[in-house]
C-alpha distance (Angstrom), angle and dihedral (degrees) to the residues before:
residue distance angle dihedral
M1 . . .
P2 3.85 . .
E3 3.76 119.2 .
P4 3.84 110.1 -130.0
A5 3.86 111.4 -138.3
V6 3.87 117.4 -128.3
G7 3.81 108.4 -171.7
K8 3.80 103.8 -52.1
V9 3.79 94.8 -28.7
S10 3.74 122.3 92.7
I11 3.76 114.1 -148.1
K12 3.78 124.0 -165.8
V13 3.79 119.3 -156.8
H14 3.76 131.3 -175.5
F15 3.74 118.9 -134.6
V16 3.75 111.5 -153.9
S17 3.81 119.7 -162.5
V18 3.74 104.3 -148.5
D19 3.75 108.7 179.3
P20 2.93 125.0 107.5
G21 3.78 104.9 21.5
L22 3.72 151.5 50.8
Y23 3.78 124.7 -91.1
M24 3.76 129.9 -155.4
E25 3.75 138.3 -157.0
V26 3.78 136.9 -160.8
R27 3.76 127.4 -159.0
E28 3.81 125.5 -132.0
K29 3.81 101.1 -132.5
A30 3.81 99.2 -147.7
S31 3.77 97.5 51.9
G32 3.86 105.3 18.8
T33 3.79 89.1 -124.6
L34 3.83 115.9 155.5
W35 3.75 123.6 -134.1
M36 3.82 120.8 -166.6
R37 3.79 122.2 -152.8
L38 3.77 107.9 -115.4
G39 3.77 106.2 -121.0
P40 3.82 135.2 17.6
V41 3.81 119.6 -56.7
T42 3.78 139.4 -168.7
K43 3.83 129.8 -121.3
E44 3.83 86.4 -108.5
D45 3.88 88.6 57.5
F46 3.77 89.0 55.1
A47 3.78 94.2 43.7
S48 3.80 92.5 50.6
L49 3.82 96.1 47.7
E50 3.80 112.1 142.3
L51 3.82 108.9 -165.3
S52 3.79 133.9 175.6
E53 3.79 119.7 -116.2
E54 3.76 93.1 -92.0
Y55 3.78 93.5 66.5
E56 3.77 139.1 55.4
P57 3.78 131.5 -167.9
L58 3.77 112.0 -102.8
G59 3.79 106.0 -177.8
I60 3.79 151.2 -68.0
A61 3.82 123.3 -119.0
R62 3.73 143.1 159.3
A63 3.80 115.3 -106.7
S64 3.87 118.7 -128.4
M65 3.74 99.0 -150.6
D66 3.83 128.2 77.6
R67 3.77 95.3 -130.2
A68 3.85 137.7 7.4
L69 3.75 136.4 -160.9
F70 3.82 128.3 -166.4
V71 3.83 107.0 -157.4
H72 3.81 95.7 -167.4
S73 3.82 141.0 -21.0
P74 3.80 116.7 -89.0
D75 3.83 113.7 -68.9
D76 3.71 92.0 -1.4
E77 3.85 106.7 96.1
M78 3.81 98.1 154.9
Q79 3.75 99.0 48.6
P80 3.85 132.1 71.1
V81 3.78 118.0 -92.6
R82 3.82 104.4 -81.0
V83 3.76 112.7 -108.5
R84 3.83 123.6 -164.0
D85 3.81 138.6 179.1
I86 3.83 104.8 -127.6
G87 3.83 116.8 177.2
G88 3.79 90.8 -16.0
R89 3.79 95.5 -55.2
I90 3.83 131.6 99.5
Y91 3.81 117.9 -107.2
I92 3.80 132.4 176.2
N93 3.75 125.6 -145.0
V94 3.85 104.4 -115.2
A95 3.82 112.3 158.2
L96 3.72 152.8 9.6
P97 3.86 112.9 -154.5
G98 3.79 124.4 -153.7
E99 3.75 126.0 -139.7
P100 3.82 114.0 -54.0
Q101 3.78 122.5 -116.4
F102 3.74 108.7 -143.8
P103 3.82 122.7 -146.3
T104 3.70 123.8 -114.6
Q105 3.82 89.9 -125.7
P106 3.88 117.2 56.1
Q107 3.83 94.6 -129.1
G108 3.76 93.7 49.1
A109 3.81 128.2 104.0
V110 3.80 122.6 -78.6
E111 3.78 110.2 -138.3
L112 3.80 122.6 -143.7
T113 3.79 132.1 173.9
V114 3.89 106.7 -142.1
N115 3.76 126.6 -163.8
K116 3.83 104.7 -140.6
A117 3.77 142.3 124.9
H118 3.77 101.0 -131.8
V119 3.82 128.9 164.7
L120 3.84 120.8 -170.2
G121 3.76 128.8 -159.4
F122 3.84 125.5 -158.5
E123 3.81 121.8 -171.2
A124 3.82 122.4 -124.2
G125 3.81 114.8 -101.2
R126 3.69 97.5 39.0
T127 3.84 133.9 104.9
V128 3.78 119.0 -120.2
S129 3.82 126.4 -162.2
V130 3.77 120.8 -133.4
L131 3.79 129.4 -170.1
R132 3.75 105.6 -139.0
T133 3.78 116.5 -157.5
S134 3.85 137.7 160.7
A135 3.82 86.4 -98.8
G136 3.81 93.6 56.6
D137 3.78 142.9 -85.5
F138 3.84 121.7 -44.6
V139 3.79 119.7 -163.9
E140 3.77 124.4 -141.6
C141 3.77 111.2 -97.0
I142 3.85 106.4 162.1
G143 3.72 127.8 34.6
R144 3.82 138.1 3.3
A145 3.79 133.0 -70.6
D146 3.80 96.9 -122.5
A147 3.84 94.0 99.5
D148 3.78 100.0 31.6
D149 3.80 90.5 113.3
K150 3.82 87.9 65.0
L151 3.88 94.3 53.6
L152 3.84 115.0 109.8
L153 3.81 98.7 -134.2
P154 3.81 128.4 -157.7
A155 3.80 110.9 -87.5
D156 3.89 94.6 -103.5
A157 3.79 95.2 43.7
E158 3.77 141.1 99.2
I159 3.80 134.0 171.6
V160 3.71 115.5 -120.6
R161 3.85 127.7 -178.4
I162 3.74 126.2 -139.6
D163 3.81 125.7 -161.8
L164 3.79 112.6 -139.4
T165 3.76 118.2 -139.7
E166 3.85 91.4 176.8
P167 3.80 133.8 27.3
W168 3.76 112.5 -79.6
V169 3.77 121.6 -146.6
V170 3.82 115.0 -167.9
R171 3.79 125.0 -169.9
L172 3.79 106.0 -160.3
P173 3.78 115.0 -138.9
T174 3.80 119.8 -101.6
P175 2.92 107.6 -98.4
T176 3.77 100.3 30.0
R177 3.81 125.4 -150.9
T178 3.74 109.8 -138.8
F179 3.83 135.7 -170.4
W180 3.84 117.0 -153.2
W181 3.78 134.8 -167.4
F182 3.78 93.2 -175.8
E183 3.82 97.2 -177.4
M184 3.83 90.4 53.1
G185 3.82 94.6 42.6
R186 3.80 92.3 -124.2
S187 3.83 131.5 135.8
F188 3.86 137.7 169.8
Q189 3.74 119.0 -164.8
G190 3.83 139.4 -173.1
P191 2.96 141.3 25.7
V192 3.83 92.9 -109.0
T193 3.82 137.6 177.6
L194 3.81 108.9 -118.0
P195 3.79 120.1 -131.6
A196 3.77 115.9 -95.4
């Protein structure tokens, strides 16, 4: 992949096509750093993971966006995205999550602040789900909308759907505030500015 020049600094980015397919991540135990397998996987790939002691499987999920881009690894803006062979497969260093904030009700969303440089792309002609809260709008990032009516939302929140007439490119803030329903494989992230 070519490395675009920005001034005198060369920045490498990894474009990740995310539809169709599942993606999986592993966690580096010592640092908590997350590494995502480069390319779609199957549930069998995740079940058969063989990792050294320094890693643990984190999860497997379906991405909501049509394309994704990681600009750089966490806290490493001037270097290429870190790439590593883990268990004989290529992974990229995508995120460093903070401490989770657990909900008061078991089915509620776990909130995490995540250090990452993540850009999402949504194609024109599709509908995108957004978690609207008093703190802003959070775009779907993981999972599908088919069970959103079963999500126990924060008290001030609702899910709205927007129809895209043009492609929508979203650069998530760094850090990103995330809402997770882990058992349902669903996450909304942001806050983001919605298209006009």
